[in-house]
N, C-alpha and C positions, 0 to 999 in steps of 0.2 A: 504494500501499501502506499503510496506517495506520502509526501509530507502535507500538500495541498489536499489530498484526502482526507488524510488523519487531522487536520485542521478545522476542515468544513465539517468532520462528523462530529467534534467538539462544540463546534460554534451550532449547531443543529441541536446537539443536547441541551446547550444552555439555551437556546432561542423556547423549544419545546417545554423545558422546566419553569418558564413564565408565561403560567396560562391565561393573565390577562391581557399579553401581547399578544398571543397567537387569537385570542378570541376576538381582539381590535382587527385583525387581517381576515377574519374569515369569509369574506368575499375575494379573497387576493387569491387567483390563479395564475403560475405564471411557470415557465422554464428560464433557468438562469445557467450561463455557461460562464467557468470563472477561468481564464487563461492565463498561463506565465508566459511574458515574454522571454524569459531567458532560461526556459528547460521547457522540455515537452510536457510539463504536466497540465493535465487540463480535467476540469471537474464539471458535471454537470448536476443541477437539481430541479426537482420537481416540486410544484408547492399549488395544492388542492385545499381549496376552502381554508388559507390560511395557516395549512400545515407542509411540513416538507413530506411527501410521501417516500421520493424516491434518491436517492446519489447515484449516479452510474458515471459510466466515461463516455458515453453519447446519450442524446436524448434526439428525438425524432424532430423538435421543434426549440427555438429560445426566442423567447421577446426580449432578453436581458442579455448584454453580453460585458464581462466587467474583465479588464486587461490591464496586468502588472508585472513587475517582477515576481517572483517566488516567494523571496523575504517579505516583501511587501504584502502580497496577500497573504500568507502564513501571519504576520504580525495584525494583520486588520481580523483575521477571523479568530486568534486567540486575544483579543482585546490587548495587546501590547501597543497599538497605534490607533489613533483616530483616524477613522478613513476620508474625513474632508481633509483634511491636512494633505494626505497624500494626493485628493483629487486637485485641491485648490494649487499643488506644485507641479501638476502633469505626470507624477508618477503613476496615478491609475487615472484610466479610461474607462467610460462606459457609453457604452450604444443600447440605444434600444428606446421603449416607449418611456417619456418623463414619468408617466404614474406609477411604474414598476420602479424606476430608478428612487422616486421618491420615498416610496413604501420602504424599500432595501436601507435606503441612507436611514429611516427612521428606527426601523429594527435594530442595525448595527448602532447606531448611537444611543439608542436606550438599552442596551446590554451591555456599552460600553461604559456606562453612567454607574451600573450597577456594580 
């Protein structure tokens, strides 16, 4: 298992442990692809009704793609780094629907603050 997938699984456990946050996202369905720019690591997650239902190496469709160096992705997923800082400095890019980006940003920011 790659460092990216391990970090993502820990992130999902933290997210699912926050019942109120998951409940707020109950209308959200989304496919997200995380891509490392400096390694072959890629991870996909599928969200249905606000819950992550699958982490895989490939999914049929993604509405959001997040790209960065592996260390930045892992630091964000393990709450060692604020994603907004990486985004503002151009170290992390997001491509896709603004609504999905805003939801993901909200979730990560809330979990980082805990």
